[in-house]
FIMAR-211195 format. One line per field, with one value per residue: residue number from 1; residue in three letters; z, y, x of N, C-alpha, C, O in turn. Coordinates in Angstrom, 1 decimal. Example, Ala and Ser with C-alpha at 12.3 -4.5 7.8 and 13.67 -1.06 7.14 Angstrom:
<pts>
resi 1;2
resn ALA;SER
n.pz 7.8;7.1
n.py -5.7;-2.2
n.px 13.2;12.8
ca.pz 7.8;7.1
ca.py -4.5;-1.1
ca.px 12.3;13.7
c.pz 7.8;7.9
c.py -3.3;0.0
c.px 13.2;12.9
o.pz 8.5;8.0
o.py -3.3;1.1
o.px 14.2;13.4
</pts>
This chain:
<pts>
resi 1;2;3;4;5;6;7;8;9;10;11;12;13;14;15;16;17;18;19;20;21;22;23;24;25;26;27;28;29;30;31;32;33;34;35;36;37;38;39;40;41;42;43;44;45;46;47;48;49;50;51;52;53;54;55;56;57;58;59;60;61;62;63;64;65;66;67;68;69;70;71;72;73;74;75;76;77;78;79;80;81;82;83;84;85;86;87;88;89;90;91;92;93;94;95;96;97;98;99;100;101;102;103;104;105;106;107;108;109;110;111;112;113;114;115;116;117;118;119;120;121;122;123;124;125;126;127;128;129;130;131;132;133;134;135;136;137;138;139;140;141;142;143;144;145;146;147;148;149;150;151;152;153;154;155;156;157
resn UNK;UNK;UNK;UNK;UNK;UNK;UNK;UNK;UNK;UNK;UNK;UNK;UNK;UNK;UNK;UNK;UNK;UNK;UNK;UNK;UNK;UNK;UNK;UNK;UNK;UNK;UNK;UNK;UNK;UNK;UNK;UNK;UNK;UNK;UNK;UNK;UNK;UNK;UNK;UNK;UNK;UNK;UNK;UNK;UNK;UNK;UNK;UNK;UNK;UNK;UNK;UNK;UNK;UNK;UNK;UNK;UNK;UNK;UNK;UNK;UNK;UNK;UNK;UNK;UNK;UNK;UNK;UNK;UNK;UNK;UNK;UNK;UNK;UNK;UNK;UNK;UNK;UNK;UNK;UNK;UNK;UNK;UNK;UNK;UNK;UNK;UNK;UNK;UNK;UNK;UNK;UNK;UNK;UNK;UNK;UNK;UNK;UNK;UNK;UNK;UNK;UNK;UNK;UNK;UNK;UNK;UNK;UNK;UNK;UNK;UNK;UNK;UNK;UNK;UNK;UNK;UNK;UNK;UNK;UNK;UNK;UNK;UNK;UNK;UNK;UNK;UNK;UNK;UNK;UNK;UNK;UNK;UNK;UNK;UNK;UNK;UNK;UNK;UNK;UNK;UNK;UNK;UNK;UNK;UNK;UNK;UNK;UNK;UNK;UNK;UNK;UNK;UNK;UNK;UNK;UNK;UNK
n.pz -263.0;-266.3;-268.8;-271.4;-271.0;-270.0;-272.3;-274.0;-272.6;-273.0;-275.8;-276.1;-275.1;-276.8;-279.2;-282.2;-283.2;-284.3;-285.6;-285.6;-288.3;-289.6;-290.0;-289.0;-285.9;-283.4;-280.0;-276.4;-274.7;-272.8;-269.3;-268.9;-267.3;-265.6;-266.1;-268.7;-270.2;-269.3;-270.5;-273.2;-273.4;-272.8;-275.2;-276.8;-276.3;-273.6;-273.7;-275.2;-277.8;-279.6;-279.3;-281.8;-284.7;-286.2;-284.3;-282.4;-284.0;-284.3;-281.6;-281.3;-283.1;-281.9;-279.3;-280.0;-281.1;-278.9;-277.1;-278.4;-278.1;-277.3;-274.7;-274.8;-277.4;-278.9;-278.4;-276.8;-277.9;-280.4;-281.6;-281.7;-283.3;-285.7;-286.3;-286.8;-289.1;-290.9;-291.4;-293.8;-294.3;-294.2;-296.7;-298.4;-300.5;-299.9;-297.1;-296.4;-297.2;-295.7;-293.1;-293.2;-293.5;-291.2;-289.0;-290.0;-289.5;-287.4;-288.7;-291.0;-289.9;-289.2;-291.8;-292.7;-291.0;-291.8;-294.4;-293.8;-292.1;-293.6;-296.2;-298.0;-300.9;-303.1;-302.7;-301.7;-300.6;-298.6;-297.0;-296.2;-294.7;-292.7;-291.5;-290.4;-288.6;-286.8;-285.8;-284.6;-282.6;-281.0;-280.3;-278.7;-276.6;-275.5;-274.7;-272.8;-270.9;-270.1;-269.1;-267.0;-265.3;-264.7;-262.9;-263.6;-265.7;-268.9;-270.7;-270.6;-271.8
n.py 13.4;13.9;16.5;15.4;12.8;13.3;14.4;12.2;10.5;12.0;12.0;9.2;9.1;10.3;9.7;8.5;9.0;8.5;10.6;10.7;11.3;10.0;11.2;11.5;12.3;13.7;12.9;13.0;10.0;8.4;8.5;9.4;11.3;14.4;16.5;16.3;17.1;19.8;20.6;20.4;22.3;24.5;24.7;25.5;28.2;28.5;27.8;29.9;29.6;27.6;24.0;22.3;20.5;20.8;22.1;20.0;18.1;19.5;19.4;16.7;16.4;18.2;17.0;14.5;15.3;16.6;14.5;13.0;14.4;14.7;15.6;18.0;17.9;20.0;23.0;22.6;23.9;24.7;22.2;21.0;22.9;22.5;19.9;20.2;21.8;19.9;18.6;17.4;17.7;20.4;21.3;20.2;20.8;20.2;19.8;22.4;24.0;23.0;23.5;26.3;26.8;25.8;27.6;30.4;33.3;33.5;32.1;33.5;35.7;34.6;34.2;36.8;37.8;36.3;37.3;40.0;39.7;38.1;38.8;37.1;35.5;34.2;32.0;29.3;29.2;31.2;30.1;27.6;28.5;29.9;27.9;26.5;28.4;28.5;25.9;26.0;27.9;26.4;24.3;25.8;26.6;24.1;23.2;25.1;24.7;22.0;22.4;24.0;22.4;20.0;18.5;17.6;19.3;19.5;21.5;24.9;26.6
n.px -6.7;-5.5;-5.4;-5.3;-6.2;-8.8;-9.9;-9.8;-11.6;-13.9;-14.1;-14.5;-17.0;-18.7;-21.1;-22.7;-26.0;-29.4;-31.9;-35.5;-36.0;-34.1;-31.7;-28.3;-26.7;-24.4;-24.0;-23.7;-23.1;-25.7;-25.7;-23.2;-20.5;-21.3;-19.6;-18.9;-21.1;-21.0;-18.6;-19.1;-21.1;-19.6;-18.2;-20.2;-20.4;-21.1;-23.8;-24.9;-25.0;-27.2;-27.6;-25.8;-25.2;-22.7;-21.1;-20.9;-19.6;-17.1;-16.4;-15.9;-13.7;-11.8;-11.6;-10.5;-8.0;-6.8;-6.7;-4.7;-2.4;1.0;2.9;5.5;6.4;5.3;3.3;0.1;-2.2;-1.2;-0.7;-3.3;-4.6;-3.2;-3.9;-6.6;-6.4;-5.7;-8.0;-10.2;-12.9;-13.6;-13.4;-15.3;-17.9;-20.7;-20.7;-19.8;-22.0;-24.1;-23.1;-23.1;-25.9;-27.0;-26.7;-27.1;-26.9;-24.9;-22.8;-22.4;-21.2;-18.7;-17.7;-17.6;-15.6;-13.4;-13.0;-12.4;-10.1;-8.3;-8.5;-9.8;-10.9;-13.4;-16.0;-15.9;-13.3;-13.6;-15.7;-14.6;-12.4;-13.7;-15.2;-13.1;-12.2;-14.3;-14.1;-11.6;-12.2;-14.0;-12.3;-10.4;-12.1;-12.8;-10.2;-9.6;-11.7;-11.1;-8.5;-8.9;-10.5;-9.2;-6.6;-3.8;-2.4;-1.2;-0.6;-1.4;-4.4
ca.pz -264.4;-267.1;-269.9;-272.5;-270.6;-270.0;-273.7;-274.4;-272.0;-273.7;-277.1;-276.0;-274.7;-277.9;-280.1;-283.3;-283.0;-285.4;-285.3;-286.3;-289.7;-290.1;-290.0;-287.9;-285.1;-282.3;-278.7;-275.3;-274.3;-271.6;-268.1;-268.9;-266.2;-265.9;-266.6;-270.2;-270.7;-269.1;-271.5;-274.5;-273.2;-272.9;-276.6;-277.4;-275.6;-272.4;-274.2;-275.9;-279.1;-279.4;-279.7;-283.2;-285.2;-286.5;-283.1;-281.9;-284.9;-283.9;-280.3;-281.6;-283.7;-280.9;-278.3;-280.6;-281.2;-277.5;-276.6;-279.0;-277.8;-276.6;-274.1;-275.0;-278.8;-279.3;-277.5;-277.0;-278.9;-281.7;-282.1;-282.0;-284.5;-286.8;-286.6;-287.4;-290.4;-291.7;-291.6;-295.1;-294.5;-294.4;-298.2;-299.1;-300.7;-299.2;-295.7;-296.2;-297.3;-294.5;-292.0;-293.2;-293.4;-289.8;-288.2;-291.0;-288.9;-286.7;-289.6;-292.0;-289.2;-289.4;-293.2;-292.8;-290.3;-292.7;-295.5;-293.2;-291.6;-294.6;-297.5;-298.7;-302.1;-303.5;-301.6;-301.1;-299.7;-297.4;-296.1;-295.6;-293.6;-291.6;-290.7;-289.6;-287.6;-285.8;-285.2;-283.7;-281.4;-280.2;-279.7;-277.7;-275.5;-274.9;-274.0;-271.6;-270.0;-269.6;-268.4;-265.7;-264.5;-264.5;-262.2;-264.3;-267.0;-269.7;-271.3;-270.4;-273.0
ca.py 13.1;14.9;17.1;14.5;11.6;13.8;14.5;10.8;10.1;12.7;11.5;7.9;9.2;10.9;8.7;8.9;8.5;8.8;11.2;10.0;11.5;9.1;12.0;11.2;13.4;13.3;13.2;12.4;8.8;8.4;8.1;10.0;12.3;15.7;17.4;16.2;18.1;21.1;20.8;20.6;23.6;25.6;24.7;26.2;29.5;28.4;27.7;31.1;29.0;26.4;22.8;22.4;19.3;21.1;22.3;18.7;17.6;20.2;18.9;15.4;16.7;18.8;16.0;13.6;15.9;16.8;13.2;12.4;15.3;14.2;16.8;18.3;18.0;21.3;23.4;21.9;24.7;24.6;20.8;20.8;23.7;21.8;18.7;20.8;22.3;18.7;18.0;17.6;18.0;21.8;21.6;19.6;21.8;19.9;20.1;23.8;24.6;22.5;24.3;27.7;26.8;25.4;28.8;31.4;34.6;33.2;31.7;34.6;36.5;34.0;34.4;38.2;37.9;35.7;38.3;41.1;39.4;37.5;39.3;35.9;35.7;33.0;31.5;28.1;29.6;31.9;29.2;26.7;29.2;30.2;26.6;26.2;29.4;28.1;24.7;26.5;28.5;25.2;23.6;26.6;26.5;22.7;23.1;26.0;24.0;20.9;22.9;24.6;21.4;18.8;18.8;17.4;20.0;19.4;22.8;25.8;27.2
ca.px -6.9;-4.9;-6.2;-5.4;-7.0;-10.2;-10.3;-10.0;-12.9;-15.0;-14.2;-15.1;-18.4;-19.5;-21.6;-23.6;-27.3;-30.3;-33.1;-36.6;-36.0;-33.0;-30.4;-27.4;-26.1;-23.5;-24.5;-23.0;-23.8;-26.4;-25.0;-21.8;-20.4;-21.9;-18.5;-18.8;-22.1;-20.5;-17.5;-19.8;-21.8;-18.6;-17.9;-21.4;-20.3;-21.9;-25.2;-25.3;-25.3;-28.0;-26.9;-25.6;-24.5;-21.3;-20.4;-20.6;-18.5;-15.9;-16.0;-15.2;-12.4;-10.9;-11.3;-9.6;-6.7;-6.3;-6.3;-3.5;-1.3;2.2;3.6;6.9;6.7;4.9;2.3;-1.2;-3.1;-0.6;-0.9;-4.7;-5.0;-2.5;-4.7;-7.9;-6.0;-5.6;-9.4;-10.6;-14.4;-13.7;-13.2;-16.3;-19.0;-21.9;-20.4;-19.8;-23.3;-24.8;-22.6;-23.7;-27.4;-27.3;-26.9;-26.6;-26.4;-23.7;-21.8;-22.0;-20.2;-17.3;-17.3;-17.2;-14.4;-12.4;-12.8;-11.8;-8.8;-7.4;-8.9;-10.1;-11.8;-14.0;-16.9;-15.4;-12.2;-14.1;-16.5;-13.7;-11.6;-14.7;-15.5;-11.9;-12.2;-15.2;-13.6;-10.6;-12.9;-14.5;-11.1;-9.9;-13.1;-12.6;-8.9;-9.8;-12.5;-10.3;-7.3;-9.5;-11.1;-8.4;-5.4;-2.6;-2.6;0.0;-0.4;-2.5;-5.0
c.pz -265.2;-268.2;-271.0;-272.2;-270.5;-271.4;-274.3;-273.9;-272.7;-275.0;-277.1;-275.7;-275.7;-278.9;-281.2;-283.0;-284.2;-284.9;-286.0;-287.8;-290.4;-290.2;-288.8;-287.2;-284.0;-281.0;-277.7;-274.9;-272.9;-270.4;-268.0;-267.8;-266.6;-266.4;-268.1;-270.8;-270.5;-270.1;-272.8;-274.5;-273.4;-274.4;-277.4;-276.7;-274.4;-272.7;-274.8;-277.4;-278.9;-279.8;-281.2;-283.7;-285.5;-285.3;-282.4;-282.7;-284.5;-282.5;-280.5;-282.1;-282.7;-279.8;-278.8;-280.6;-279.9;-276.9;-277.2;-278.8;-276.9;-276.1;-274.5;-276.5;-279.3;-278.3;-277.8;-278.1;-280.3;-282.4;-282.5;-283.2;-285.8;-287.2;-287.3;-288.8;-291.4;-292.0;-293.0;-295.3;-294.6;-295.9;-299.0;-299.2;-299.9;-297.7;-295.5;-296.2;-296.1;-293.2;-292.0;-293.0;-291.9;-288.9;-289.0;-290.4;-288.2;-287.7;-290.7;-291.3;-289.3;-290.8;-293.3;-292.1;-291.1;-293.8;-294.9;-292.8;-292.7;-296.0;-298.5;-299.9;-302.5;-302.4;-301.0;-300.2;-298.4;-296.5;-295.5;-294.5;-292.4;-290.8;-289.8;-288.4;-286.4;-285.1;-284.2;-282.4;-280.5;-279.5;-278.5;-276.4;-274.8;-274.1;-272.7;-270.6;-269.3;-268.7;-267.0;-264.8;-264.1;-264.0;-263.0;-265.7;-267.7;-270.3;-271.1;-271.7;-273.2
c.py 14.2;15.4;16.1;13.3;12.0;13.9;13.2;10.3;10.7;12.2;10.1;8.0;9.9;9.8;9.3;8.2;9.0;9.5;10.4;10.2;10.6;9.9;11.6;12.4;12.8;13.7;12.5;11.1;9.0;7.9;8.6;11.0;13.7;16.7;17.4;17.1;19.5;21.5;21.2;22.0;24.7;25.7;25.4;27.6;29.5;28.5;28.9;30.6;27.7;25.2;22.7;21.2;19.6;21.4;21.0;18.0;18.2;19.7;17.6;15.6;17.2;17.7;14.9;14.1;16.1;15.5;12.6;13.2;14.6;15.5;16.8;18.4;19.4;21.7;22.8;22.6;24.5;23.3;20.6;21.6;23.1;20.6;19.2;21.2;21.1;18.1;18.4;18.0;19.5;22.2;20.9;20.5;21.5;20.2;21.6;24.5;24.2;23.3;25.7;27.7;26.5;26.6;30.0;32.7;34.5;33.0;32.7;35.5;35.9;34.3;35.9;38.4;37.4;36.7;39.5;40.8;38.9;37.9;38.1;36.2;34.3;32.3;30.3;28.3;30.3;30.9;28.2;27.3;29.5;29.0;26.3;27.2;29.0;26.8;25.1;27.1;27.4;24.5;24.5;26.6;25.1;22.7;24.0;25.3;22.8;21.3;23.4;23.5;20.2;19.2;18.7;18.0;20.0;20.8;23.7;26.3;28.6
c.px -6.2;-5.8;-6.4;-6.3;-8.5;-10.7;-10.6;-11.3;-14.1;-15.2;-14.9;-16.6;-19.3;-19.9;-22.5;-24.9;-28.2;-31.5;-34.2;-36.6;-34.9;-31.7;-29.6;-26.9;-25.2;-24.1;-23.6;-23.8;-24.5;-25.6;-23.6;-21.7;-20.8;-20.8;-18.5;-19.9;-21.7;-19.4;-18.1;-20.5;-20.8;-18.2;-19.1;-21.5;-21.2;-23.4;-25.8;-25.7;-26.1;-27.2;-26.9;-24.7;-23.0;-20.5;-20.0;-19.5;-17.2;-15.4;-15.3;-13.8;-11.4;-10.6;-10.3;-8.2;-6.1;-5.8;-5.1;-2.3;-0.2;2.9;5.1;7.3;6.4;3.8;1.0;-2.0;-2.5;-0.8;-2.3;-5.1;-4.4;-3.4;-6.0;-7.6;-6.0;-7.0;-9.9;-12.1;-14.6;-13.7;-14.3;-17.5;-20.3;-21.8;-20.4;-21.2;-24.2;-24.4;-23.2;-25.2;-27.8;-27.5;-26.3;-26.2;-25.1;-22.5;-21.4;-21.0;-18.8;-16.8;-16.8;-15.8;-13.2;-12.0;-12.0;-10.3;-7.8;-7.6;-9.1;-11.0;-12.2;-14.8;-16.4;-14.2;-12.7;-14.8;-15.6;-12.9;-12.5;-15.0;-14.3;-11.8;-13.1;-14.7;-12.5;-11.1;-13.4;-13.3;-10.5;-10.8;-12.9;-11.3;-9.0;-10.6;-11.7;-9.2;-7.8;-9.9;-10.3;-7.0;-4.1;-2.6;-1.2;0.4;-1.6;-3.1;-4.6
o.pz -264.9;-268.4;-271.6;-273.0;-270.8;-271.7;-275.1;-274.6;-273.0;-275.5;-278.0;-276.1;-275.6;-279.3;-281.0;-282.7;-285.0;-283.9;-286.8;-288.5;-291.6;-290.4;-287.7;-287.8;-283.7;-280.9;-278.0;-274.7;-272.1;-270.6;-267.1;-267.4;-267.8;-267.2;-268.8;-271.8;-271.4;-270.6;-273.5;-275.5;-274.0;-274.8;-278.6;-276.5;-274.3;-272.0;-275.1;-278.0;-278.1;-280.7;-281.9;-283.0;-285.2;-285.2;-282.0;-282.1;-284.4;-282.3;-279.8;-281.7;-282.6;-279.4;-278.0;-280.3;-279.7;-276.3;-276.5;-279.2;-275.9;-276.8;-274.5;-276.8;-280.1;-277.5;-279.0;-279.0;-281.2;-283.5;-283.6;-284.1;-286.8;-288.4;-288.2;-289.7;-292.6;-292.7;-293.3;-296.4;-295.1;-296.2;-300.2;-298.2;-299.3;-297.1;-294.5;-295.4;-295.7;-292.4;-291.0;-292.3;-291.5;-288.0;-288.8;-290.8;-288.5;-287.6;-291.2;-291.9;-289.4;-291.0;-293.9;-292.6;-291.1;-294.1;-295.6;-293.1;-292.6;-296.9;-299.6;-299.8;-302.3;-301.3;-299.7;-299.1;-297.3;-295.3;-294.3;-293.4;-291.3;-289.6;-288.6;-287.3;-285.3;-283.8;-283.1;-281.3;-279.3;-278.3;-277.5;-275.3;-273.6;-273.0;-271.7;-269.4;-268.1;-267.7;-266.0;-263.6;-263.3;-264.6;-263.0;-266.7;-267.2;-270.4;-271.3;-272.6;-274.2
o.py 15.4;14.9;15.9;12.8;11.3;13.6;13.0;9.7;10.1;11.9;9.8;7.1;9.9;9.1;10.3;7.0;9.7;9.1;9.6;9.3;10.5;9.2;11.4;13.5;11.6;14.8;11.7;11.2;9.7;6.9;8.2;11.6;14.0;17.6;18.4;17.8;20.3;22.6;22.1;22.7;25.7;26.9;25.7;28.1;30.4;29.2;29.0;31.3;26.9;25.3;23.0;20.9;18.8;21.0;20.8;17.4;17.5;19.7;17.3;14.9;16.7;17.6;14.5;13.4;15.8;15.4;11.7;12.9;13.9;16.2;15.8;19.0;20.0;20.9;22.5;22.0;24.3;23.2;20.1;21.1;23.1;20.4;18.5;21.0;21.3;17.1;19.6;18.5;20.0;23.4;21.0;21.0;22.4;20.8;22.1;25.3;25.0;23.7;26.1;28.6;26.9;26.6;30.5;33.2;35.3;33.6;32.7;36.2;36.7;34.6;36.1;39.2;38.0;36.9;40.0;41.6;39.3;37.5;38.2;37.1;33.3;32.1;30.2;27.7;30.0;31.0;27.8;26.7;29.5;29.1;25.9;26.8;29.1;26.7;24.5;26.9;27.5;24.2;23.9;26.5;25.1;22.2;23.6;25.3;22.7;20.7;23.3;23.7;19.4;20.1;19.7;17.3;20.5;21.1;23.3;26.5;29.2
o.px -6.3;-6.9;-7.5;-7.0;-9.4;-11.8;-11.5;-12.1;-15.1;-16.3;-15.7;-17.4;-20.5;-19.0;-23.1;-25.0;-27.7;-32.1;-34.0;-37.1;-34.9;-30.6;-30.1;-26.9;-25.2;-24.6;-22.8;-25.0;-24.0;-24.8;-22.8;-22.7;-20.8;-21.2;-18.1;-19.6;-21.9;-19.4;-17.7;-20.6;-21.1;-17.9;-18.9;-22.6;-22.1;-24.2;-27.0;-26.5;-25.7;-26.3;-27.9;-23.7;-22.1;-19.3;-18.9;-18.6;-16.2;-14.2;-14.3;-12.9;-10.2;-9.4;-9.5;-7.2;-4.9;-4.8;-4.4;-1.2;-0.6;3.5;5.8;8.3;7.2;3.4;0.7;-2.5;-3.3;-1.2;-2.6;-5.8;-5.0;-3.6;-6.5;-8.4;-6.1;-7.1;-10.0;-12.5;-15.7;-13.9;-14.3;-18.1;-20.9;-22.7;-21.0;-21.5;-25.0;-25.2;-23.7;-25.6;-28.9;-28.4;-25.2;-25.1;-24.2;-21.5;-20.3;-20.2;-17.9;-15.6;-15.8;-15.0;-12.1;-10.9;-11.1;-9.4;-6.6;-6.9;-8.7;-11.9;-11.6;-14.3;-16.5;-14.1;-12.2;-14.6;-15.8;-12.7;-12.1;-15.1;-14.4;-11.4;-12.8;-14.8;-12.4;-10.6;-13.3;-13.4;-10.2;-10.3;-13.0;-11.3;-8.5;-10.2;-11.7;-8.9;-7.1;-9.9;-10.8;-6.4;-3.3;-2.8;-0.2;1.6;-2.7;-2.3;-5.0
</pts>
């Protein structure tokens, strides 16, 4: 199986479900192969980060982008990061505040890193860039996992 076909299978196995509160979340479909759980764990820094709705959303975005990759046009990482840059939810205030509130200590660290690296100013700019930074981290982890576990690798992470 190739990296892109594995990403497609993972993307197909991610579904939206409802909590008793009525809030929606993303999960892996029951009965899916164990490697999918392992891949998602890798995107949560091998379970160092508790399961998180935004991490799952970033897994969906990354899996979708990896599955659409066409070998030879550009490098896999470059293509995936370009697709993440086109994601508009990183600019929606409600999404940004929910993202920050979900794991404030972790995510304030991303915000601090954005300020230090890019000298960003303005809370919405900082939070949007920090969300993208986390999404890119998740994408890198997914690409690394898939590249390590599937034989026909189009592009190494």
